[in-house]
Wavefront OBJ file of the C-alpha trace (Angstrom):
o trace
v 7.027 1.030 -32.076
v 6.744 -1.103 -35.158
v 3.470 -1.482 -36.980
v 2.953 -4.710 -38.893
v 0.021 -5.589 -41.110
v -1.999 -8.476 -39.782
v -2.204 -11.343 -42.254
v -5.467 -11.294 -44.118
v -6.475 -7.840 -42.847
v -5.040 -5.065 -44.972
v -6.684 -2.252 -42.984
v -5.852 -3.559 -39.506
v -2.497 -2.845 -37.883
v -0.842 -4.784 -35.058
v 1.304 -2.795 -32.649
v 4.417 -4.600 -31.464
v 6.333 -3.091 -28.573
v 10.074 -3.551 -28.518
v 12.322 -3.314 -25.445
v 12.799 0.440 -25.897
v 9.025 0.962 -26.015
v 8.537 -1.122 -22.852
v 11.257 0.859 -21.080
v 9.625 4.145 -22.095
v 6.229 2.921 -20.878
v 7.706 1.842 -17.528
v 9.437 5.209 -17.109
v 6.227 7.049 -18.016
v 4.245 5.013 -15.471
v 6.832 5.818 -12.797
v 6.623 9.543 -13.600
v 2.813 9.422 -13.530
v 2.913 7.664 -10.138
v 5.264 10.369 -8.830
v 3.019 13.125 -10.208
v -0.034 11.492 -8.609
v 1.733 11.370 -5.233
v 2.804 15.008 -5.532
v -0.742 16.036 -6.464
v -2.117 14.251 -3.373
v 0.453 16.026 -1.193
v -0.434 19.364 -2.774
v -4.141 18.784 -2.146
v -3.401 17.930 1.489
v -1.318 21.104 1.870
v -4.116 23.211 0.390
v -6.581 21.536 2.760
v -4.423 22.362 5.801
v -3.811 25.932 4.654
v -7.559 26.399 4.137
v -8.434 25.204 7.649
v -8.321 28.261 9.933
v -8.460 26.178 13.116
v -5.594 23.972 12.051
v -3.481 26.958 10.986
v -4.145 28.598 14.367
v -3.043 25.417 16.165
v 0.130 25.268 14.048
v 0.973 28.900 14.865
v 0.346 28.254 18.569
v 2.586 25.201 18.451
v 5.343 27.225 16.796
v 4.998 29.848 19.540
v 5.222 27.110 22.200
v 8.443 25.835 20.633
v 9.966 29.325 20.541
v 8.960 29.937 24.173
v 10.373 26.601 25.317
v 6.990 25.220 26.369
v 7.821 21.764 25.037
v 9.083 18.445 26.364
v 11.323 15.888 24.725
v 9.384 12.906 23.415
v 11.546 10.561 25.464
v 10.585 12.469 28.621
v 6.874 12.273 27.807
v 7.098 8.546 27.110
v 8.875 7.942 30.409
v 6.173 9.885 32.264
v 3.436 7.872 30.558
v 5.159 4.586 31.435
v 5.102 5.358 35.174
l 1 2 3 4 5 6 7 8 9 10 11 12 13 14 15 16 17 18 19 20 21 22 23 24 25 26 27 28 29 30 31 32 33 34 35 36 37 38 39 40 41 42 43 44 45 46 47 48 49 50 51 52 53 54 55 56 57 58 59 60 61 62 63 64 65 66 67 68 69 70 71 72 73 74 75 76 77 78 79 80 81 82
């Protein structure tokens, strides 16, 4: 970033962004957006892990899958259509 003195104002500085500065700002914004998304996903994971009822339902669903107590989605959709 270049700092230029404003005409007539010795104490004031004017910040001028060059192409490299703009690129760095765009990359930083992208990284901040990614970090924000990851933080939201982490908060959602913590929320699920903290919910005893939801964790119980997940464990039961995993047991159903292991025991073969599941149907293919296509099969369920066909049943619903008839």
